[in-house]
C-alpha positions in Angstrom: -24.5 -8.1 10.8 -22.3 -9.0 8.6 -18.6 -10.2 9.2 -15.8 -7.5 9.1 -12.9 -7.3 6.6 -9.7 -5.3 7.3 -8.3 -3.4 4.7 -4.3 -4.6 4.3 -2.8 -0.8 5.1 -4.9 -1.0 8.8 -1.6 -3.2 9.5 1.1 -1.0 8.6 -1.0 1.9 9.3 -1.2 0.7 12.9 2.3 0.5 13.0 3.4 3.5 11.5 1.4 5.3 14.4 -1.3 6.7 12.3 -4.3 5.2 14.1 -4.6 5.8 17.9 -8.2 4.0 18.5 -8.7 4.7 21.6 -9.3 8.6 21.3 -9.8 9.3 17.4 -12.6 9.6 15.6 -14.0 6.5 13.7 -16.6 7.1 11.0 -18.8 4.4 9.1 -19.7 5.7 5.2 -21.7 3.7 2.8 -20.8 2.2 -0.7 -22.1 0.3 -3.6 -18.7 -0.3 -4.9 -16.8 -3.1 -3.3 -13.9 -1.9 -1.5 -10.6 -3.5 -2.6 -9.0 -4.4 0.9 -5.8 -5.1 -0.8 -4.7 -1.6 -2.4 -7.4 0.7 -0.8 -6.0 2.9 2.2 -7.8 5.9 2.6 -11.1 7.3 2.6 -10.6 8.9 -0.6 -9.8 5.4 -2.5 -13.4 4.0 -1.7 -15.5 7.4 -1.6 -15.5 9.9 -4.4 -18.4 9.0 -7.1 -18.4 5.5 -5.2 -20.1 7.1 -2.0 -23.9 6.9 -1.3 -24.6 10.6 -3.0 -25.3 13.2 0.3 -29.0 14.1 0.9 -32.4 12.3 2.1 -30.8 11.8 5.3 -27.1 10.7 4.3 -24.3 13.2 4.7 -20.8 12.8 3.1 -18.6 11.1 5.1 -21.0 9.0 6.8 -22.0 8.9 10.7 -19.5 8.8 13.7 -19.0 5.3 15.9 -17.8 6.3 19.1 -15.6 4.1 20.7 -16.8 2.7 23.8 -14.0 0.5 24.7 -10.2 0.5 23.6 -8.8 -2.3 26.3 -5.6 -5.0 26.1 -6.1 -7.4 28.6 -3.5 -10.9 28.3 -2.0 -9.3 25.6 -5.0 -9.2 23.1 -6.6 -5.7 22.1 -10.3 -5.1 21.6 -12.1 -2.3 19.7 -15.6 -1.8 21.1 -17.6 0.8 19.3 -21.0 2.2 19.6 -23.3 1.9 16.9 -23.2 5.1 14.2 -26.4 7.2 14.1 -29.3 5.5 12.6 -29.6 6.6 8.5 -33.4 7.4 8.1 -34.3 8.3 4.6 -36.4 11.4 4.5 -37.6 13.6 1.2 -36.4 10.6 -1.0 -34.3 7.5 -0.8 -30.8 6.7 0.5 -28.7 4.4 -1.9 -28.1 1.8 -3.5 -25.4 1.1 -0.8 -24.1 -2.7 0.2 -20.5 -1.8 2.3 -20.1 0.3 5.3 -16.5 1.0 5.5 -15.3 2.0 9.0 -12.2 4.6 8.7 -10.4 6.8 10.8 -11.7 11.1 10.3 -8.5 11.8 12.5 -5.9 10.2 11.0 -3.6 11.8 8.2 -5.6 10.9 5.2 -8.1 9.3 6.5 -7.0 5.9 6.7 -9.3 2.6 6.1 -9.6 0.3 9.0 -12.2 -2.4 7.8 -15.8 -3.0 6.0 -18.9 -5.2 6.5 -20.6 -6.5 3.1 -24.4 -7.0 3.5 -24.6 -9.6 0.7 -26.8 -7.5 -1.7 -27.1 -3.6 -2.5 -30.0 -1.8 -0.1 -31.9 1.1 -1.0 -34.1 2.7 2.0 -37.3 4.1 0.8 -38.3 7.1 2.3 -39.4 6.7 5.9 -37.4 3.8 6.2 -34.3 3.2 8.4 -30.8 0.9 8.8 -28.2 1.2 11.5 -25.1 -0.9 11.5 -25.2 -2.5 14.5 -21.9 -3.4 16.0 -21.7 -6.3 19.3 -20.6 -5.0 21.8 -19.4 -8.1 23.2 -17.0 -9.2 20.6 -16.1 -5.9 19.4 -15.3 -4.8 16.1 -11.9 -5.7 16.0 -9.2 -7.7 18.1 -5.5 -7.9 17.8 -3.5 -11.0 19.5 
C-alpha cells in the first residue's frame, strides 16, 4: 500500500475537537488530482471536479471505512480502520484516480485527515475491482 500523508489541517482540527476518531464516520474518496497537504482542509477542497465521477460502481463521497480500533497505549494513540468496500467497475470504467483521500464525514466541514498516493493513475475497466487495503497491525495513523 502507498504510504499515508496527513493534511496539515488535521492537526489543528484534532486540537479544536472537530474529530472523534473513535466514533465519527470516516470515508475514503478517490481523485486523480494531487491533494495539497499544506492548504487543503475540508472535503470540498479536494472533491468537486477533482473527485472521480459518480457512476459505474463509484458513488460521490466514496466509501466508509469502519473504525476497528481507536486506542491509546503508553501515550501513543493508534487508529485502525477496516478496509472500505471494494470499488468494482460495472457498465463502464471508474477513474482515472491516483489518490485515496481519508476524511471525516461527521465533522462540521468534512475535515480532511490524510491521503495515499498510488504513484500513477489507475483506471478500472468494467469487471475490474480496486480496494484500499489498510494494515490492521500498524493502523492508519499513530499520534505520539
